N, C-alpha and C positions, 0 to 999 in steps of 0.2 A: 871734377867733384871728388874723386877718390882721395886726394890729398887732404881733404878737408873733412872727411867722414870717417867714423869707425862704427862697427856693427856688434851688437851684443848677441848672445845665443838665441834670443828670441826674434832676431830679425829685425830689430829696432835700430835705425841709423841715427846717430847723435851727430850733430853738426855745429861746429863752432863759428865758422864763417862760410856763407855760401855765395857763390856768384849771383849777381842780381838777376841775370836772365835765366829763368827756368821755364822752359816751354811746357806748361801743363796742357793736357793731361799726359801724366808718365805714371810709373809704378809705385811712387811714393806720393804721400800727402804731407804738405810742409805745415808743421804745427809749432807754435810758440811755446818754449818750456818756462814754466813760472819761475825757475832758478836761473833764468838767462839762457842765451843762446837759442837754437831752434832745434827741431827734431823732425826727422823724416820717418813716417811710419808707413810700412807696405800697405799699399791700397791699390785695388785694381777696379776702377770704374766700369761698369757693365758696357760692353760695345753695343748691346741691344737692349730695348726696353724689357725689363723683367716681366716674365709671364704673369699676366693679371694686373699689372701696373699700367697706369696711364703715364704720359710724359711728365706731367707735373708730379704725381707720385713718385716716379723714378728719381726725379730731381730732389724731392724732399728726402726719399731714401738715402741718396747719395750724401745729402747734406748732413743728415742725422748721423750717418755712419762716421764721417769726418769729425763732427762734433764729439762724438763718442770717444774716439781716439784722442782728441784734445783733452777731454775730461780725464781719461786714463793717465795722460802725461801730467795733468795738474795734480792729480792725486798721487803721483808718484808710485804706480802700480808696478813699474818695471825697474828693477835695480839698475844702478848706474854700472858702467864698464868696470869700474875699480871694485865695486862689490861683487860682481861676477867673477872677477879674477880672484878674489880672495877665497871665494868658495871652491872654485876650480882647484887652488893650491891646497886647500884643506883636503879635498878628496884625493889629490896626488899623494899627499903625505900619508893619509890613512892607508892607501893601498901599499905604501912602502913599508908601513909599520906591520900590517897583516902579513905581508910576504915574508918579513924578518920572523914574525911570530911562528908561522907555519914551519919554517926551517928549523927553529928552535925546538918546536914541539915534536917535530919529526925526529930530531935527535934525542930528545928525551925518550920517545917511544922506541929507541934503537932500531930504526929503519936501516936498511942497507944504504950505503953511500950513494948508489945510483938512484935509489928512491927519493933520498933527501934532496939530491940535485934537481930531480924531476918534478917534485910536488910543489904546489903553489895554492894561494887562495886569492880571493879578490873582494872588492867593495862594490856593491850595486846600489844605486840611489832610486829612491821611489817618492811617494807622496808630492806635494807640491813642487818640490825640486826636480824629482824625476820627470814630471810632466812639463816642466819649464814654465810654470805660473807662480813661482815664489816672489815674495817681496823683499825688501831690503832687510826687514827684521825677522824674516821667516827662519826657522830651523831647518836643518837637514835631516831626512829620514835616509839612513844608509844601512845596508844589509851586509854583515860579514859572512862570507860564504867560503867554508873550509872543507877540506877533503875527509875521507872516511875515518881517519884516525883521530881527528880532533874532537874532543868532547866538549860538552857545554859546560858541565859542572867544574872540571878541573882546568881544562885548557882555555876556555873562553873567559870565565868568570874569575880565574885566579891568575893565570899566566899573562892573558892579554891585558887584564885589567892592571896588573902590576907593571907591564910595560908602558901602558898608557899613562899610568899614575907618575912614572918617572920621567915624563916628557914634560918641558917647560911650557908647551904651548897648551897643555891639558890641565883643566880645573873642575872642581865640583863633580866629580865622578861619582856616581851612584850605581849600585847593581838592583835591578828591578826583577826578582827571581819569581815572584808571585803573580806576575801578570799572565794573561792568556798567551802573549807572545813574550816570553822573557828577554830582556835587553839591558844594556848598559846605557846610562844617560850621563852626558858630560859636556863641557864647553871646550872647543877647540880654537885657539886664536879668537875667543870671544863668540863664537858661533855655537849655538845649542846643537848637539848631535843625539839622535836616537838611534842606538846600534843594537839590533837583535842579531841572532846567530842561526845559520842553516848548515846542516852537515850533508854533503853529497856523497854518494858511494863510489867515488873516483879517487884516483890518487893526485890529479892535477886538475884544478879548477880554472878553466880559461878566464882571461881577464874580463871579457865581456860574454860570459857564458850565456847561453840561450836557454832561459829558465822555462820557456814554452815547450822545449824539446822533450818528450817523454822519456828519452834516454837518461836524462839527468834526474828524473824524478823516481827511478827505480828503487824500490825498497827503502825510501827515506822514512824517517819517523814523523809522526803527527806533528810534533812541535816545529819541526823543520818545514813541513809542508805549509803551516800557519804563517811562519816567518816569511816564506817565499810568496805568499798570496799577494801582498801589496806590489811587489815588484812585477809579478805576472800579470795583475790586473792593470797597472800603468802601462806595461809594454803592448798588451792587447788592445787597450783603448786607443793608443797612439796608431796602432795598425789599422784600426777600424774606422777612424774618422776620415772624411774625404779631403780635408783641409786642415792641417795641423796648425797653422798660424791662426786661421779663423777661431778654430777650437780653443787654442791658448788664450786669445784676446776675449773670447765670450766667457771662458771660465774665470778669468781675472775679475771681470765685471760682475758675473753672478755671484762670485765669493764675497765681493765687496758688498754687494746688495743684501746678501744673507747675514753678514756680520752687522751692517747698519740697522737692518730691520730686525735683528734679534732672533734669527732663525738658524744660526750657525753654531754647532757644538754639539757632537754626539753624545756626550757624557750628560748634557742637560736636557736630552730628549729631542734634539733638533737634527738637522742635516749635517754630516760630517764632509770631509773633503772627497772621499771616494764616491759618496752619494752623489754630490753636485758634479763631479767629474762624469759619472754615468748618464746623469740627466742631460748634461750639456752635449755630450757625445751622441745620445739619442736624437736630440734635435738636429746637430749637424748631419748625421746620417739621412735623416729625412729631407733635409734642405741643403744638398751638396754644393749649389751654385749661389747660394744666398749671401747677401751683404751682412756685415756685422749687425747693422741696425735690424735688418729682417730676421736674423737669428735670435736676438733678444726679444723681438716682438713674438716670434713663434714659440720661444721657450715659456714665456708667460702664458701664451694662449693655450699651448699644448698641456701644461699642468694645472692650470686654473680649471679646465674642462675635463681633466683626466678622472677616470671612473675607478678610484682607489676602492679596494685593494687589488685591481688588476696590477700585475707585476710590470716594471719597466725592464725590458730585455733588450739588449743590443743585437742588431743583425749582424751575424758573422759567417754567413754562408754555408754553415754546417747543419745537418739535420737536427730538429729540435730534440733535446734529451727527453726520456720518458719518466724523469723523476717526478715525484708529487709536487704540486702547487705549493707554494709558501702561504700559509694560513694564519701564522701567529702574528705577522707584521701588519701594522695599518697602512705602511707605505713599502711594500716590498719592491726591492731593486736588486736585481741578480748580477753577480760578478760575471765578467765576460770571459772567463777562461775555465776549462775543465779542471778538476771536477766541479761542475756548476753548483754554486752555493749563493745564498743570498747575503747581501751586506748585512753585518751586524747592526742592530737598531735598537735604540732606547725610546722610540717614539711613544708617547701616550696619548690618550683622548685629548688633553689640553694642548699639547705641543702640535698633535696632527691638525687640531682645528686652526691654530695660529699659522702654521705652514700654508694651509690651504687658503686661509684668509689673505695672506701676503702674496701668494700666486695671483689669487683673484685681482687684488688691488694692482699689481704690477701690469696685469693684463689690461685692466680698465685705463691705467694711465698711458699705455703705450699703443693701444689699439686704433687709434685715430691718427693715421699717417699724415693728414693735412691740418692738424692742429697747429695754428700759427704761433702760439705761445709755448710750444713744447719746450721743456728743459730737463735734461738728463738729471740734474741735481735733484728734481722731485722724486725720481726713482730711488735715489740713494739717500735721502733724508733719514737721518737717525730716528729711531722709533720713539715716539714721545711718551715713555712710561708714566711720567708725572701727570700728563694731561689725560691719560686713559684710566688710570687707577686711583682710586683715593686711599686705599690701604695697601700696605706691603709686608711680606715676611722678611725680616731682618736677620741674617745668617752671619754670625760674627765668629771668624775663626782666628785663633792666635797661637803662638808658641813662644817659648823662652827665648829661642835662638833663631835667627834669619834662616840658618842652614836647615833647621827642622821644619820650617813653615811650609816650604813647598812640598815636602813629602806628607805633611799632615793634610794640607789643602788638597793634594792630589788624590789621596785616599778618600776623603769625604765626598770629593767631586764623583768619584767612581761609584759612590753609593747613592747618588743625588735621585736617581729614577724612583727607588723606593720611597723617598720623601714627597716627590711629585704625587705618585700614586696614592700616598696617604692623604695629601691635602685635596686630591680629587675625591676621595671617600667622604671627607669631612665637609667640604663646601662646593663639590662639583667641579670646579676648574681652577687652574692657576697659571701664571705667566712668569716663568723663570727667566729673568734678565741674566744672560751669560757674562755680562760685564763684572769685573771684579775691581772693588774700590779698596782704598786703604783709609782708615780712620786715623788722621794725622794727629789728633788730640790725644792719642794713646801712644805711650812710649814702646810698649811691646810690639814686635812684628805681628801684623795682622792683615787679613783679607776680609772684606765684607761683600756680601750679596744682598740684593734687594729684589725680592719676587713680588710681582703684581698679584694682588688677590681681588678676583672679580666679586662684586656684590651678588649675594644670593641669600635665600631664606635661612640657610644654616651657616651664615658667617660666623667664624669662631674668634674669640677675643684673647684666649688663654693659650699659648704656645707650649705649656709644660708637657701636657700628653704627648704632643707631637714629638717634643725633643725626647722624651724617655723612650719613645718608640724608635726614633732614629738612632739614638745612641746605642741601644742594643744591637742595631744592625751594623754601625760602623766600628764597634768595639770588637766585633766577631772577626779575628784574624789578622789585625793590624800587627805588624812587626816594626817596632820602632818606639819612640817616646811619644805617646799621644799628647795633642795640644789641648786646648779648651775649646768649647763650642757653646754659643748662646744663641737662642732663637727668641725673637720678640716681635710684636706687633707694632708697626709705627704708621703715622698718618702722613699723607704726602706733605702736609705743612712742616712735618718733623724732619723731612729728608735734608741732608747736608746740601749745601750749594753746589758742590761738585757733581752730585747725583743729579740734581735738578737740571743742570746745564749740559751734562755730558752726553746724554742719549746712550749709544752704544759703541761709539767709535774708538774710544782711546783708553779703555781700561787697562789695568795690568793683567797679564795672562800667565797662568800656572799650569803646566801640564801634569797629568796624573803621574805619580811616582811613588813606588813602594820601596823604601830604602832598606836593605839588609843592614842589620847593626854593624857600625863601623866607627865607633868612637875611639879617638886616639888613647883616651885614658883607660880603655878596657883591654882585658887580657887577650892576647891574639896567639893563635896556634900555628906554628911553623908547618908547612906542607912541604913534603918531599916527593919526587917523581916515584910513581910505582914501577916504573921501568928501569931507572937508576936510583937505587935506594939512598945513595949518599948525595944526590943533586938536589940542591935547595931550590924549590919552586917559588914560594912566597908565603904570605901569611894570609889567614882567614880568621875573621872575628869570631869569639865564642858568643853563645847566645845566653849571655849573663842578664842580670836584671838591674840595670842602673836605676837610680832613683828618678822617678820622673813625677811632674805634677799631675794632679788629679785631671782626668779627661773631662770630668762634668763642669769644672769651672766653679 
């Protein structure tokens, strides 16, 4: 079989042609791929009947696990080997660029030749790619880690940016300096990259530096510590789960469920990637020998019956810290690495209620192991917004140029929590649909949101006051050319056909981005090295005031 198969990084073996005789049971389950060919997925059927299961239940559990793996393949949740290779090549090239950048910066800082030869930096991945649960359309969260002399303001955002901009593989590069974790955002060979920076107080950063080692955290600044938190959380999660493959398969399924049911997206008050990863890891820790089906069942049961705001904390074998319990969050979830902090959350009363409702519905649909007509598709059905709500808040965002739209939408999304809270004050609850649509009847670049409005005694019909209040919030601190925003109330019968049919599965996605002014027709200031006064580093844009359309529309 070795000559017919190839394995990707997640342990999934893709097979073009198999010998006809496969003496099952064996460590793989044979699954038909929707695009042709066959797929072998790691599967270890229990040698003994699982504790508490009858023989019939054990057989149903095995059947459900295999059918869920088939569902994952049909949904193309695992990237192809070609896509995996492309991402690996991007990371390799980024590491090469960062190493060349560090040598250049060391020379600019006039370090001795021995130190220039010895110094190094690296790239570490985190997020969905770092956990091995990314999809074919996922971006890559990568952290640039540099030595003590590399600065964020000059060396990262000027020197490295100019090096990246000069590469033919790089496009759409933006500097996001005003975020809690400053970063550069760009595309490399068509793959979206988020690249923050962390400075360690060492001369040479090992290629696979152990960011959990306290030695490397000595005396680092707060921004670098925040930038490192994603990498450190990922690494600790993978250390703490009893079976990494089960964790990855389960997390892929849970993320798809959350997206389809409209409860995924931290900026809109729902669960983000790190929240789901910790919740899934918690269930894996409590069920180390469970099948994939049993893990999914226990996931829904655990959090449908969870007594929030009791925090979710992974077991790490260390003494419990004596810090105060998180009381501000409705659903506190603790990061699994010291210094122990709770995940940032935008969850509100409305989104908290919907998340709990979806947990309960998932539990109701999976709890009966012997249900004869069980279908995994029912768990992942898109949320039927148009059947649930009769009225919607339409949020129309536009910009004069496509390049400006992503920055404007990202900024507005970062302020969405205040709009959700305002709607809760006016009419009690709302249901923000994370899916982003495009009005194809309008020529200007645009993104449209439709948020469900639940019926209540104080239902409002005029969005003017809400818009004025929200505009005050989003106009505070935006650097760039503000776009237009329109709020209006629409009935279900007035929704476009693509909204009625789409559910939550296929909308366009735009990540939050705060762009520093970088217009080609704007005056630019040349920057020279402070260590070598005659050495030209690059350009930085001035903070001029270009003509911009009115933000109010």
